[in-house]
C-alpha positions in Angstrom: -13.8 22.7 2.3 -12.2 21.7 5.7 -11.5 17.5 6.1 -12.2 17.2 2.4 -10.9 13.7 2.3 -12.7 12.6 5.7 -16.0 14.0 4.2 -15.6 12.4 0.9 -15.0 8.9 2.6 -18.1 9.5 4.6 -20.0 9.9 1.2 -18.1 6.7 -0.2 -18.9 4.5 2.5 -22.2 5.5 4.0 -24.2 3.5 1.6 -22.3 0.5 3.1 -24.5 0.9 6.0 -27.9 0.0 4.4 -26.9 -3.6 4.2 -25.8 -3.5 7.8 -28.7 -1.9 9.8 -32.5 -1.0 9.3 -33.7 2.2 8.0 -31.5 5.1 8.8 -30.4 4.1 12.4 -26.8 3.6 11.6 -24.1 6.2 11.5 -20.2 6.5 10.9 -17.6 9.0 11.3 -13.9 10.0 10.4 -11.4 11.8 12.3 -8.8 14.2 10.9 -5.9 11.7 11.6 -5.9 9.6 14.8 -5.6 12.3 17.2 -7.1 15.4 15.3 -9.7 17.6 16.9 -12.5 17.3 14.5 -14.4 14.5 12.6 -16.6 14.3 9.8 -19.9 12.3 10.4 -23.0 11.2 8.5 -25.8 13.7 8.7 -28.9 13.1 10.8 -32.2 11.8 9.0 -30.9 11.5 5.5 -30.9 8.5 3.4 -27.3 7.2 3.0 -26.8 7.9 -0.7 -28.6 11.4 -0.7 -25.9 13.9 0.2 -22.6 15.2 -1.0 -19.3 16.1 0.6 -20.2 19.6 1.3 -23.4 18.5 3.0 -21.4 16.1 5.5 -21.4 17.8 9.1 -17.7 18.4 10.2 -17.9 18.1 14.4 -15.1 19.0 17.2 -14.5 16.5 19.7 -16.4 18.8 22.1 -19.2 18.1 20.0 -19.5 21.3 18.5 -20.6 21.4 14.6 -17.9 23.5 12.8 -19.1 23.0 9.0 -21.2 21.2 6.8 -24.8 22.0 5.4 -26.7 19.3 7.1 -27.1 18.6 10.8 -24.8 15.9 12.4 -26.2 12.5 13.6 -27.9 12.4 16.9 -25.1 10.1 18.2 -22.4 13.0 18.0 -21.8 12.7 21.8 -21.0 9.1 21.3 -18.5 9.6 18.7 -17.0 12.7 20.1 -16.4 11.2 23.4 -14.6 8.0 21.9 -12.5 10.4 20.0 -11.6 12.1 23.3 -10.7 9.2 24.8 -9.5 6.9 22.4 -6.8 6.7 20.0 -8.8 5.7 16.8 -9.8 7.2 13.2 -13.1 5.9 12.4 -16.2 4.8 14.2 -19.0 2.6 12.8 -22.2 2.2 14.8 -25.2 -0.3 13.6 -28.1 -1.8 14.7 -27.1 -5.1 12.8 -29.7 -7.7 13.8 -27.3 -10.7 15.1 -25.2 -8.2 16.9 -28.4 -6.3 18.2 -29.6 -9.8 19.5 -26.4 -10.0 21.4 -27.2 -6.5 22.9 -31.0 -7.4 23.8 -29.9 -10.3 25.6 -27.1 -8.7 27.4 -24.7 -11.4 26.0 -21.1 -10.7 25.4 -19.2 -12.6 22.7 -16.6 -15.1 23.6 -13.8 -15.8 21.3 -15.5 -18.8 19.4 -13.8 -18.1 16.2 -9.9 -16.7 15.5 -11.3 -13.7 13.4 -12.5 -12.0 16.8 -8.7 -11.1 17.1 -9.9 -8.2 14.5 -11.4 -6.6 17.6 -9.8 -8.0 20.5 -10.5 -11.3 22.1 -14.1 -10.6 23.3 -16.8 -7.9 22.4 -18.1 -6.7 25.8 -21.6 -5.2 26.5 -22.1 -1.6 27.5 -24.4 -0.6 30.1 -27.6 0.9 28.5 -28.1 4.6 28.5 -30.6 7.0 26.3 -28.9 7.4 22.9 -27.3 10.2 22.0 -26.2 11.0 25.6 -22.7 11.5 27.3 -23.6 8.7 29.7 -23.9 6.2 26.8 -20.5 7.2 25.5 -19.0 6.8 28.7 -20.5 3.1 28.9 -19.2 2.4 26.0 -15.6 3.5 26.2 -15.6 1.9 29.7 -16.6 -1.3 28.3 -14.2 -1.3 25.3 -11.3 -0.4 28.0 -12.2 -2.9 30.4 -12.3 -5.9 27.7 -9.3 -4.3 25.6 -11.4 -4.3 22.5 -12.3 -2.4 19.8 -15.9 -3.1 19.6 -19.0 -3.2 22.0 -22.6 -3.9 22.1 -24.8 -1.8 24.0 -27.5 -3.0 26.0 -30.7 -3.3 24.1 -29.4 -0.8 21.1 -26.8 -2.0 18.9 -22.9 -2.2 18.0 -20.2 -0.1 18.0 -16.8 -0.8 16.0 -13.6 1.8 16.1 -10.5 1.3 13.9 -7.5 3.1 12.7 -9.5 4.0 9.4 -13.0 3.8 7.9 -12.6 0.7 5.7 -11.1 -1.4 8.7 -14.1 -0.3 10.9 -16.7 -1.4 8.4 -14.8 -4.5 7.6 -14.6 -5.3 11.6 -18.5 -4.5 11.9 -19.0 -7.1 9.5 -16.8 -9.7 11.2 -18.5 -9.1 14.6 -22.1 -9.1 13.0 -21.0 -12.6 11.4 -19.2 -14.0 14.8 -22.4 -13.2 16.6 -24.6 -14.7 14.0 -22.5 -18.0 14.4 -22.6 -17.8 18.1 -26.4 -17.2 18.3 -26.9 -20.1 15.8 -24.6 -22.6 17.8 -26.7 -21.9 21.0 -30.2 -22.0 19.1 -29.1 -25.6 17.8 -28.6 -26.7 21.4 -25.3 -26.5 21.2 -22.5 -25.0 23.6 -19.9 -22.9 21.8 -16.4 -23.8 22.7 -14.1 -20.8 23.0 -10.3 -20.4 22.0 -7.6 -20.2 24.8 -5.5 -17.1 25.1 -2.5 -19.4 23.8 -4.6 -20.3 20.7 -5.6 -16.6 20.0 -1.9 -15.2 20.7 -0.6 -17.5 17.9 -3.5 -16.0 15.6 -2.5 -12.8 16.3 1.3 -13.7 15.4 0.1 -15.1 12.3 -2.2 -11.9 11.5 1.2 -9.7 12.3 3.4 -11.9 10.1 1.1 -11.6 7.1 0.9 -7.4 7.7 -3.1 -8.0 8.7 
């Protein structure tokens, strides 16, 4: 079975999407290394705990399915496009409520808390395009590149987070969701969130690196 470890990782972690996104609207993928030509991705329309490794679709970066007993997520174009353009090992896409509220408001997330450095210094908003299209994928990649971020909201859609590995991508998805909630709750209380300076964020990054984070 090709990409056996990556397919097992999809099976192991897919259930974590249940707490992050309604119904079956989320998806995740794991690449063969950070520069491989194929990746394992969650199947489409299947409960997150209802498939095994042999079912997990394997897709190449051109979007063609190479293995797996089930059909891949409808968001294959987004995943394959990001892998073609970015040096990342995993992608998580959710419709988590607070992040999606930011996406609906077309509101980028500024550096209101030091944990934003897990994904960059902000979370941008990618321009809307129909889901499952190359146009959407291109908008996401452009937004992340321009903001130098590993995450992006998608207008009227949801959130995408990339990382070197799936565990980190899922962890950072939770970070972004938490920070989006913090930001929106502060705004809802009639307060104006303050932001950290570039110098303060650089200090945080240095501290993270010294601890090997």
